[in-house]
C-alpha positions as CSV (number, residue, x, y, z in Angstrom):
1,M,101.9,110.9,109.8
2,D,102.9,115.5,109.8
3,I,103.2,116.5,106.7
4,D,102.8,120.3,105.6
5,V,100.9,119.9,102.6
6,K,101.0,123.9,101.7
7,E,104.9,122.6,101.5
8,L,104.3,120.1,99.6
9,K,102.2,122.0,97.2
10,E,105.2,124.7,96.9
11,K,107.8,122.3,96.2
12,H,106.1,119.8,93.6
13,V,103.4,121.7,91.9
14,G,103.6,121.8,88.5
15,F,107.0,120.5,88.2
16,E,108.1,117.7,85.3
17,F,110.2,115.0,87.3
18,D,109.9,112.6,84.7
19,Q,109.5,111.4,80.9
20,S,109.1,108.1,79.0
21,R,108.4,106.9,75.8
22,F,105.9,104.2,74.5
23,E,106.0,102.3,70.9
24,I,102.6,101.5,69.7
25,V,102.2,97.9,68.6
26,P,98.9,96.4,67.4
27,E,99.7,93.5,69.8
28,K,99.6,95.2,72.7
29,L,96.8,97.7,71.1
30,V,94.5,94.5,70.7
31,A,95.4,92.9,73.7
32,Y,94.1,95.5,75.9
33,A,91.3,96.1,73.9
34,E,90.0,92.8,74.2
35,A,91.2,92.9,78.1
36,C,88.8,95.9,78.4
37,G,85.7,93.6,76.4
38,E,85.4,95.7,73.2
39,T,84.4,94.3,70.6
40,E,84.3,96.8,67.8
41,P,86.8,96.3,64.4
42,R,88.6,99.5,64.9
43,F,89.6,98.9,68.3
44,I,90.2,94.9,67.5
45,D,91.2,94.4,64.3
46,P,94.9,95.9,63.0
47,A,93.6,95.4,59.2
48,D,90.3,98.1,60.2
49,P,91.2,101.0,58.0
50,D,90.1,103.0,61.6
51,F,92.4,100.9,63.7
52,R,93.4,102.4,67.2
53,A,93.8,102.4,70.7
54,V,91.1,102.5,72.9
55,P,90.1,105.5,74.6
56,N,91.8,104.6,77.6
57,Y,94.8,102.8,76.6
58,P,97.5,105.4,78.1
59,A,95.8,104.6,81.5
60,S,98.1,101.2,80.9
61,F,101.4,103.8,80.8
62,H,103.2,103.7,83.6
63,G,106.5,106.3,83.7
64,Q,109.7,105.1,85.4
65,K,109.1,107.2,88.9
66,N,105.5,107.6,90.4
67,L,106.3,110.7,92.2
68,P,109.8,113.4,92.5
69,D,112.6,112.2,94.6
70,G,112.0,113.1,98.2
71,F,108.2,113.1,98.5
72,P,107.5,112.0,101.8
73,L,105.2,108.8,101.5
74,S,104.6,105.8,103.7
75,R,103.2,103.4,101.1
76,R,101.5,101.4,104.0
77,R,99.5,104.7,104.7
78,S,98.3,105.1,100.9
79,F,96.0,103.9,98.0
80,D,95.4,103.9,94.6
81,G,92.2,106.3,94.3
82,G,91.9,105.9,90.7
83,K,92.5,107.5,87.1
84,M,90.7,109.9,84.9
85,V,91.4,109.6,81.3
86,E,91.3,112.7,79.6
87,S,91.8,111.4,75.5
88,F,92.5,114.5,72.5
89,A,93.5,112.1,69.2
90,A,93.7,108.9,68.1
91,I,96.9,106.7,69.2
92,R,97.7,104.4,66.5
93,S,100.0,101.4,65.6
94,G,103.9,102.7,64.7
95,D,102.9,106.1,67.4
96,V,105.7,107.0,69.3
97,I,104.1,108.4,72.3
98,T,106.0,110.6,75.1
99,G,104.3,110.6,78.6
100,R,105.9,113.6,80.7
101,S,104.6,113.1,84.2
102,H,104.1,115.6,87.2
103,I,102.0,116.6,89.8
104,H,99.2,118.6,89.4
105,E,97.5,119.0,92.8
106,I,97.5,118.2,96.0
107,Y,94.7,119.0,98.7
108,E,93.1,117.6,101.9
109,K,89.7,116.2,102.5
110,T,88.7,114.8,105.8
111,G,87.1,111.3,105.3
112,R,85.2,108.7,107.8
113,S,88.9,107.1,108.5
114,G,89.9,110.9,109.4
115,P,92.0,113.1,107.6
116,M,93.5,112.3,104.0
117,M,95.8,114.3,101.8
118,F,95.2,113.1,97.4
119,V,97.9,113.7,95.1
120,V,97.0,114.4,92.0
121,H,99.9,112.9,89.6
122,R,99.1,113.7,85.8
123,M,101.0,112.8,82.7
124,E,100.6,114.2,79.5
125,F,101.0,112.5,76.4
126,S,101.9,113.6,72.8
127,N,102.7,111.6,69.3
128,Q,106.1,111.9,67.5
129,K,104.5,114.8,65.9
130,D,104.2,116.8,69.3
131,E,100.5,117.0,69.3
132,P,98.6,116.4,72.7
133,V,96.9,112.7,72.5
134,A,95.7,112.4,76.1
135,I,95.9,113.4,79.7
136,V,95.6,110.6,82.7
137,D,95.1,112.0,86.0
138,W,95.9,109.5,88.7
139,R,94.9,109.8,92.5
140,L,96.9,108.9,95.2
141,V,95.0,109.0,98.7
142,V,97.4,109.3,102.1
143,R,95.6,108.7,104.7
144,L,97.1,111.2,107.7
145,G,97.1,111.2,111.5
146,E,97.2,108.7,114.0
147,M,97.0,105.1,112.7
């Protein structure tokens, strides 16, 4: 699979390609917190005065597009390389969260299985007051070379 990483960087890094809105409801906050094994009342009891989403909750959000239009990718040569969540402010029931997606970084590495390209899809989240609440980086690993 021939991919010009430099060309991909120039064409795709830093340009917003998706925007999505998420309405925050208590039932989903509780279900996610319980699925994570959380037991603190501020995460699982909507009656708690400090009720909020667990810090990794934004990792559950998905936009309409995973990658920009025209991004060359073979699904059978790629896999999810994990997520990183950076939380800035509490997400609370009733909030309306906007997520904006862009490719933050593209880089190459060589591993045991050969050359790989890493694509960092970043979603930046803000609340209805346009205050930043979180950033989620999703790494997609693409195997390059012959298979």
